[in-house]
C-alpha positions as semicolon CSV with decimal commas, in nm:
position;residue;x (nm);y (nm);z (nm)
1;M;-0,025;-0,032;0,045
2;K;0,297;0,279;0,070
3;A;0,455;0,164;-0,216
4;E;0,089;0,233;-0,387
5;K;0,029;0,573;-0,221
6;Y;-0,301;0,316;-0,189
7;G;-0,455;0,144;0,031
8;R;-0,822;0,089;0,226
9;I;-0,793;-0,074;0,530
10;I;-1,120;-0,201;0,695
11;N;-1,230;-0,331;1,036
12;I;-1,548;-0,427;1,160
13;I;-1,647;-0,416;1,434
14;S;-1,860;-0,486;1,731
15;T;-2,230;-0,327;1,908
16;S;-1,973;-0,363;2,281
17;V;-1,700;-0,149;2,146
18;K;-2,040;0,115;2,255
19;Q;-2,151;-0,040;2,418
20;P;-1,961;-0,296;2,646
21;I;-2,140;-0,653;2,717
22;A;-2,146;-0,708;3,110
23;G;-1,953;-1,073;3,173
24;L;-1,710;-0,950;2,862
25;G;-1,396;-0,768;2,972
26;V;-1,129;-0,856;2,759
27;S;-1,344;-0,881;2,524
28;N;-1,518;-0,582;2,505
29;T;-1,138;-0,379;2,646
30;I;-0,951;-0,572;2,294
31;R;-1,230;-0,454;2,093
32;A;-1,178;-0,115;2,188
33;A;-0,837;-0,103;2,150
34;V;-0,818;-0,187;1,780
35;A;-1,095;0,061;1,678
36;N;-0,925;0,380;1,877
37;W;-0,587;0,160;1,720
38;S;-0,798;0,204;1,381
39;K;-0,847;0,581;1,403
40;T;-0,475;0,678;1,528
41;L;-0,354;0,452;1,244
42;A;-0,574;0,670;1,045
43;G;-0,467;0,997;1,099
44;E;-0,044;0,761;1,007
45;V;-0,105;0,712;0,674
46;A;-0,398;0,918;0,558
47;H;-0,089;1,091;0,383
48;L;0,050;0,783;0,207
49;G;-0,298;0,730;0,046
50;I;-0,479;0,516;0,267
51;T;-0,792;0,545;0,426
52;V;-0,843;0,304;0,767
53;N;-1,225;0,266;0,869
54;N;-1,454;0,144;1,138
55;I;-1,731;-0,078;1,029
56;L;-1,999;-0,165;1,312
57;L;-2,259;-0,330;1,099
58;V;-2,631;-0,430;1,277
59;Q;-2,903;-0,643;1,146
60;Q;-3,169;-0,525;1,281
61;T;-3,464;-0,799;1,168
62;P;-3,725;-0,881;1,424
63;F;-3,555;-1,236;1,595
64;V;-3,181;-1,066;1,652
65;Y;-3,355;-0,793;1,792
66;K;-3,536;-1,029;2,041
67;Q;-3,186;-1,190;2,108
68;F;-2,976;-0,908;2,178
69;L;-3,356;-0,780;2,449
70;K;-3,288;-1,205;2,597
71;I;-2,961;-1,124;2,664
72;K;-2,931;-0,784;2,822
73;Q;-3,230;-0,874;3,067
74;Q;-3,042;-1,205;3,125
75;N;-2,751;-0,948;3,168
76;Q;-2,857;-0,739;3,413
77;E;-3,049;-1,006;3,593
78;N;-2,707;-1,174;3,633
79;Q;-2,558;-0,865;3,821
80;L;-2,783;-0,801;4,008
81;T;-2,740;-1,121;4,169
82;K;-2,348;-1,074;4,202
């Protein structure tokens, strides 16, 4: 990419970057670190014609949303019982 003075780096990130998921401390931390590293890298390679982007893919189907709410509720209940 550097030699070509052109490139695209795309990272697919998780919703846990914006809203950490209970019980996944290490995973949440690493995902947030990757997102922030991408922002830093973007600034460092922009002058070379290389772009770095994070993409959050969200599929909002009724089934997926219901599953998300169920897991969220379970996580909240688990936090209350600790």
